[in-house]
C-alpha positions in Angstrom: 103.9 67.7 112.4 105.1 64.3 111.0 106.6 63.7 107.6 103.6 61.5 106.7 101.3 64.5 107.2 103.6 66.7 105.1 103.6 64.4 102.2 99.8 63.9 102.3 99.4 67.6 101.4 101.0 67.0 98.0 97.9 65.5 96.4 97.8 67.7 93.3 101.5 67.4 92.1 102.3 65.1 89.3 105.3 62.7 89.1 107.6 65.4 87.9 107.0 67.7 90.8 107.2 64.9 93.4 110.4 63.6 92.0 111.8 67.1 92.0 110.8 67.6 95.7 112.3 64.2 96.6 115.5 65.1 94.9 115.8 68.4 96.8 114.9 66.7 100.0 117.7 64.2 99.6 120.2 66.9 98.8 119.1 69.0 101.8 119.2 66.0 104.1 122.8 65.2 103.2 123.6 68.9 103.4 122.0 69.1 106.9 123.9 66.0 108.2 127.2 67.3 106.8 126.6 70.7 108.5 125.9 69.1 111.8 129.0 66.9 111.7 131.6 69.3 110.4 129.9 72.6 111.2 130.7 73.9 107.7 128.3 75.1 105.0 128.2 73.4 101.6 130.1 75.7 99.1 127.8 74.7 96.3 124.7 75.9 98.1 126.4 79.0 99.4 127.4 79.9 95.8 123.9 79.1 94.5 122.3 81.3 97.2 124.6 84.2 96.5 123.9 84.1 92.8 120.1 83.9 93.4 120.3 87.0 95.5 122.4 88.9 93.0 120.1 88.0 90.1 117.3 90.0 91.8 119.3 93.2 91.6 120.1 95.8 94.2 119.0 99.1 95.6 121.6 102.0 95.5 123.2 102.9 98.7 123.6 106.4 100.2 126.6 108.5 99.1 128.7 110.6 101.3 128.2 114.2 100.4 131.1 116.7 100.8 129.8 120.3 100.8 132.2 123.2 101.7 131.1 126.7 102.4 132.8 129.6 100.6 136.2 130.5 101.9 135.1 134.0 103.0 132.3 132.6 105.0 134.7 130.1 106.7 137.0 133.0 107.6 134.1 134.9 109.0 133.1 131.9 111.0 136.7 131.4 112.3 136.8 134.9 113.6 133.6 134.5 115.5 134.3 131.1 116.9 136.2 132.7 119.8 133.3 134.9 120.7 130.3 133.5 122.6 127.0 135.1 121.3 125.4 137.3 123.8 122.2 135.4 123.7 124.1 132.2 124.7 125.9 133.6 127.8 124.6 132.3 131.1 124.0 134.1 134.3 125.9 133.3 137.5 124.3 130.4 139.4 125.9 130.8 142.8 123.7 129.9 145.7 122.3 132.7 147.9 122.2 131.2 151.4 120.2 133.9 153.1 119.0 137.4 152.0 116.3 139.4 153.7 115.3 143.0 152.7 112.2 145.0 153.4 110.8 147.9 151.3 114.1 148.4 149.5 114.6 150.4 146.3 114.9 148.2 143.2 118.1 149.6 141.8 119.8 149.2 145.2 118.7 145.5 145.4 120.0 144.8 141.9 123.4 146.3 142.7 123.5 144.3 145.9 122.8 141.1 144.0 125.5 142.0 141.4 128.0 142.6 144.2 127.4 139.2 145.7 128.8 137.5 142.5 131.2 140.2 141.5 129.2 141.0 138.4 129.2 144.5 136.7 125.7 145.8 136.1 124.3 148.9 134.3 121.0 150.4 135.5 119.5 153.6 134.1 117.2 156.1 135.9 114.0 154.7 134.4 114.3 151.5 136.6 112.3 152.4 139.7 110.2 150.7 142.4 110.4 149.1 145.8 110.1 145.5 147.0 110.7 143.2 149.9 112.4 139.8 149.6 113.3 136.8 151.8 115.6 134.4 150.1 117.2 131.1 151.4 119.3 128.7 149.5 118.3 129.8 146.0 120.4 130.1 142.8 121.4 133.7 142.0 120.2 133.5 138.4 116.7 132.5 139.4 116.5 135.2 142.0 117.7 137.8 139.5 115.4 136.8 136.7 112.4 136.5 139.1 112.9 140.1 140.3 113.1 141.4 136.7 110.0 139.5 135.6 108.0 140.8 138.5 108.7 144.4 137.4 108.4 143.9 133.6 112.2 144.3 133.0 114.7 142.4 130.9 118.4 142.2 130.6 121.1 142.0 127.8 124.8 141.3 127.8 127.1 144.1 126.7 130.5 142.4 126.8 131.0 141.2 130.3 128.4 143.5 131.8 124.7 143.1 132.3 122.4 145.9 131.2 119.0 146.2 132.7 116.4 147.1 130.1 112.9 148.6 130.4 110.1 147.5 128.1 110.8 150.4 125.6 114.5 149.5 125.5 113.8 145.9 124.9 111.6 146.7 121.9 114.3 149.0 120.5 116.9 146.3 120.9 114.8 143.7 119.0 114.2 146.3 116.2 117.9 146.9 116.0 118.6 143.1 115.6 116.1 142.8 112.8 117.7 145.7 111.0 121.1 144.0 111.3 119.6 140.9 109.7 118.6 143.0 106.7 122.2 143.9 105.9 123.7 140.4 106.7 125.5 139.2 103.6 124.0 136.4 101.6 126.1 133.5 100.4 125.5 131.2 97.4 126.0 127.5 97.4 125.2 124.9 94.7 124.2 121.5 96.2 123.9 118.4 93.8 120.8 116.3 94.4 121.2 112.6 93.7 118.0 110.8 94.7 115.3 113.2 96.1 112.9 115.2 94.0 114.4 118.7 93.7 111.1 120.5 93.5 109.7 118.9 96.6 113.0 119.4 98.4 112.9 123.1 97.5 109.4 123.6 99.0 110.5 121.9 102.2 113.7 123.9 102.6 112.2 127.3 102.0 110.4 127.1 105.3 113.8 127.0 107.1 115.0 130.3 105.8 115.0 132.9 108.6 115.4 136.7 108.8 112.1 137.5 107.1 111.8 141.0 105.7 108.3 142.4 105.0 106.9 138.8 105.4 109.4 137.3 102.8 112.4 135.1 103.7 115.8 136.7 103.6 117.2 134.5 100.9 116.0 131.9 98.4 116.2 128.3 97.3 116.2 127.6 93.5 116.2 124.5 91.4 118.4 123.9 88.3 116.6 121.2 86.3 119.5 120.7 83.9 121.9 119.5 86.6 119.2 118.5 89.2 120.9 120.8 91.8 119.7 123.2 94.4 121.0 126.8 94.5 121.0 128.1 98.0 121.2 131.9 98.4 121.0 132.5 102.1 122.9 133.6 105.2 125.7 131.6 106.5 123.7 130.4 109.5 120.8 129.3 107.2 123.1 127.4 104.9 124.8 125.6 107.8 121.3 124.6 109.1 120.0 123.5 105.7 122.9 121.4 104.6 122.4 118.6 107.2 118.7 118.5 106.2 119.6 117.9 102.6 122.0 115.1 103.7 119.2 113.4 105.6 116.5 113.9 102.9 118.5 113.1 99.8 118.8 109.4 100.3 118.1 106.5 98.0 114.6 105.0 98.1 114.3 101.3 98.7 113.5 99.2 95.6 111.1 96.2 95.5 111.1 93.4 92.9 107.5 92.2 92.2 107.3 88.7 90.7 103.9 87.4 89.5 102.5 84.2 88.0 99.1 84.5 86.4 97.4 81.2 85.8 94.0 80.1 84.6 92.6 76.8 85.9 89.4 75.1 87.0 87.8 75.5 90.4 89.0 72.2 91.9 92.6 72.8 90.9 92.6 76.3 92.2 91.2 75.2 95.5 93.8 72.4 95.8 96.6 74.9 95.0 95.4 77.3 97.7 95.3 74.6 100.4 98.6 73.1 99.4 100.5 76.3 99.7 99.1 77.2 103.1 101.3 76.7 106.2 103.1 78.0 109.3 106.5 79.3 110.3 109.4 77.5 111.9 113.0 78.0 112.9 115.1 75.0 111.9 118.5 74.0 110.7 121.0 75.0 113.4 119.2 78.2 114.6 119.0 79.8 111.1 115.7 81.6 110.9 113.6 80.0 108.1 110.0 80.2 107.0 108.6 76.8 106.0 105.4 75.6 104.5 103.5 72.5 105.4 99.9 71.4 104.8 97.3 73.1 107.0 94.9 75.9 107.2 96.0 79.5 106.9 95.5 82.0 109.6 92.5 84.4 109.0 93.6 87.8 107.9 91.9 91.0 106.7 92.0 89.8 103.1 89.8 86.7 103.7 88.1 85.7 100.5 90.6 87.5 98.3 94.1 86.4 99.3 95.7 83.3 100.8 99.2 84.0 102.2 101.8 81.3 102.2 103.7 80.8 104.4 100.8 82.0 106.4 101.3 84.2 109.4 100.8 81.9 112.4 102.4 79.8 115.0 106.2 79.8 115.4 107.6 76.3 115.8 111.1 75.4 116.8 112.6 72.1 115.7 115.9 70.5 114.5 114.6 67.8 112.3 114.6 68.2 108.5 111.2 69.2 107.1 109.8 69.8 103.7 109.2 73.4 104.7 113.0 74.1 104.8 113.2 73.2 101.1 110.2 75.3 100.2 111.6 78.3 102.1 114.8 78.3 100.2 113.6 77.0 96.9 109.9 77.8 97.1 109.9 79.9 93.9 111.4 77.0 91.9 109.0 74.4 93.4 106.1 76.6 92.5 107.3 77.1 89.0 107.9 73.4 88.5 104.5 72.6 89.9 102.7 75.1 87.7 104.6 73.9 84.6 103.7 70.3 85.4 100.0 71.1 85.8 100.1 73.0 82.6 101.6 70.0 80.8 98.7 67.9 82.2 96.2 70.4 80.9 94.9 71.3 84.3 95.9 75.0 84.1 97.2 77.5 81.7 100.0 79.9 82.6 98.9 83.2 81.1 102.0 85.1 81.9 104.8 85.4 84.5 105.7 89.1 84.6 108.2 90.8 87.0 108.7 94.5 87.6 110.9 96.6 89.9 109.5 99.7 91.6 110.4 102.2 94.3 109.0 102.2 97.8 105.6 103.7 97.9 105.5 104.0 94.1 102.8 102.2 92.0 103.8 99.4 89.6 101.4 98.5 86.8 101.3 95.2 84.7 98.8 94.6 81.9 98.3 91.4 79.9 95.5 90.7 77.3 94.3 91.8 73.9 92.6 94.7 72.2 89.2 94.0 70.5 87.8 96.2 67.7 84.0 96.6 67.3 82.0 98.7 64.8 80.6 101.9 66.3 77.8 103.5 64.2 78.7 106.9 65.6 77.3 110.3 64.8 79.3 110.9 61.6 77.1 111.2 58.5 77.8 111.1 54.8 75.0 112.1 52.4 72.5 111.8 55.2 73.6 108.3 56.4 75.6 107.2 59.4 79.2 105.9 58.9 80.3 102.8 60.8 83.6 103.5 62.6 85.9 100.9 64.1 86.6 101.4 67.8 89.1 99.5 69.9 88.4 98.3 73.5 90.6 96.4 75.9 89.9 92.9 77.3 92.9 92.6 79.6 94.0 91.4 83.0 95.7 94.2 84.8 97.6 94.2 88.1 98.4 97.3 90.1 100.8 97.0 93.1 102.0 99.7 95.5 104.5 98.3 98.0 105.6 100.0 101.3 108.7 98.7 103.1 108.0 98.6 106.8 111.5 97.3 107.8 114.2 95.1 106.3 112.0 92.0 106.3 108.4 93.2 106.1 106.4 94.8 103.3 102.9 96.2 103.2 101.5 95.9 99.7 98.3 97.3 98.2 97.1 95.1 95.3 94.4 95.8 92.8 93.5 93.3 90.1 91.1 93.9 87.2 89.9 91.3 84.7 88.0 92.5 81.6 86.7 89.9 79.3 84.4 89.8 76.3 81.0 88.3 76.8 80.6 86.4 73.6 77.0 85.4 74.3 75.8 88.9 74.6 78.1 90.7 72.2 77.4 91.6 68.6 79.4 93.3 65.9 77.9 96.6 66.9 77.8 96.0 70.6 80.6 94.5 72.6 79.7 93.5 76.2 82.7 93.5 78.6 82.6 91.7 81.9 84.6 93.5 84.5 85.9 91.9 87.7 88.0 93.7 90.3 89.7 92.6 93.5 91.4 95.0 95.9 93.3 94.2 99.0 96.2 95.2 101.3 98.4 92.6 102.9 101.5 92.5 105.0 104.1 90.0 103.7 107.6 89.1 104.6 110.4 89.5 102.1 110.0 86.7 99.6 106.6 85.5 100.9 103.9 84.8 98.3 100.3 85.8 98.4 97.6 84.3 96.1 94.8 86.4 94.7 91.7 84.4 93.7 88.0 85.0 93.1 88.4 86.2 89.4 86.2 83.3 88.1 84.3 82.8 84.9 81.5 80.4 84.1 81.4 78.9 80.6 78.4 77.0 79.3 78.0 75.2 76.0 75.5 73.1 74.1 76.2 70.6 71.3 74.3 68.0 69.3 75.4 64.9 67.5 73.6 62.0 65.7 73.0 60.1 62.5 72.9 62.4 59.5 69.4 62.8 57.9 67.8 60.4 60.4 68.2 62.8 63.3 66.1 65.4 61.5 63.0 63.2 61.1 60.1 64.7 63.1 59.4 62.9 66.4 61.5 59.8 65.4 64.7 62.0 65.1 65.2 62.0 68.8 66.1 58.3 68.6 69.1 59.0 66.3 70.6 62.0 68.0 72.0 63.2 71.4 72.2 66.6 73.0 75.0 67.5 75.3 75.3 70.4 77.7 78.5 71.5 79.5 79.2 73.9 82.3 82.7 74.8 83.5 84.0 77.3 86.1 87.4 78.8 85.2 89.4 80.5 87.9 92.2 83.1 87.6 94.9 82.8 90.3 97.6 85.4 90.7 100.7 84.5 92.7 102.5 87.6 93.9 106.0 87.5 95.5 107.7 90.8 96.6 111.5 90.9 97.2 113.2 93.8 99.0 116.3 94.6 97.0 119.3 94.9 99.3 121.5 97.9 99.2 124.8 97.5 97.3 127.6 99.5 98.9 129.9 100.9 96.3 133.6 101.2 97.0 135.2 104.6 96.5 137.3 103.2 93.7 134.2 101.9 91.9 132.5 105.3 92.3 
């Protein structure tokens, strides 16, 4: 795209905006040439960019949590570290090259298998039955477990020995384990919560308590609202399993700065602004990834008719020449502010407000601007048989509700709802106020720092006036020769420019903490 085509898009800007853009272009051109020759960044622009980022604010970073178990529990753990739990011991996996037996007693076969791997085994008299096998090149553990499964048997480790269990013995062993869990001591640990909601965290962690007795978990998780801490009262194993979960869940939520410019203008100016701020992407200036804006149509998106995104999602172009888009990518917010201010000076638009608000990821942010109108409500209150007129306030405001969701470090999905309530002067009376409501709802995906424009909140204003020569214009029939009637019709458009910024995490040094 040529420079001539870029400058043709700026048909709406006045002299102030054009001079400002030319000034920035000249500085950027010199900066680009210097960077190509010397390979060094301009310290002035680096300092300006750093200050611009810091002015937006930061999101808190995650803090390293140090949680120690009680000393008695650690001593208990140290004693047991040398012992491998019976359920975790593995069977021998030696290969059986060839084993053929026909109609052999089950206890005899099990003892023969144990002898092959020098394994001690205990078999009681209740283990009975006969079978025939033909094994070649099979692991010992698979053969052993296959024989037990085919006869409804199980096994358990007792020290270094394997004990063969019948169904009844297996049930009795499980019952014994549950009884032992009943008497397992409970430990208490207080864990400070920094970012997560303690009540929600409590509900999630309670499901991880094991050792249920009579349908209830063996232990509890409580919340201390005064200190925003969790009180864990559970077994050592449960606490060791829950602490890493708290570490993962208690992390800071990303923060998003929402900047908005709410302007009122006529239909032609609104249309020109929407076209001018359309564009595509490019990667320029020594490989640095930039998003630049030039004149052109925007790519269709799900919000067609409600939102125009700029820079618009579209074609990626690679180039090395200086473009107007590079300036707008880095200083787009300021160019937009200058242009809107210049148009306001010319009387082509009115900046209603420029609010900004910071909110958490997936949390709703609400902005409201307008006025409160009072009208007389006759009501149902009576005094001496007559109704009493009561004043009642109603709002005629422009409200903006934004719910952002951070997809990744550079992309945001943002749900936007705008509502404009205005008084209909033509239809309203002192006892009846008519409010015109207009609502636009959309969801768009933007890059960090990208701007979307919400339009369609228009209002039609009509007026009639009469002027003429005093006295003479009131003469019947002849009065029309001395007076004139004028009718006006104007469309007003509300444009809302919304720019989200993902606030970067600020890592705190230990000395600062």
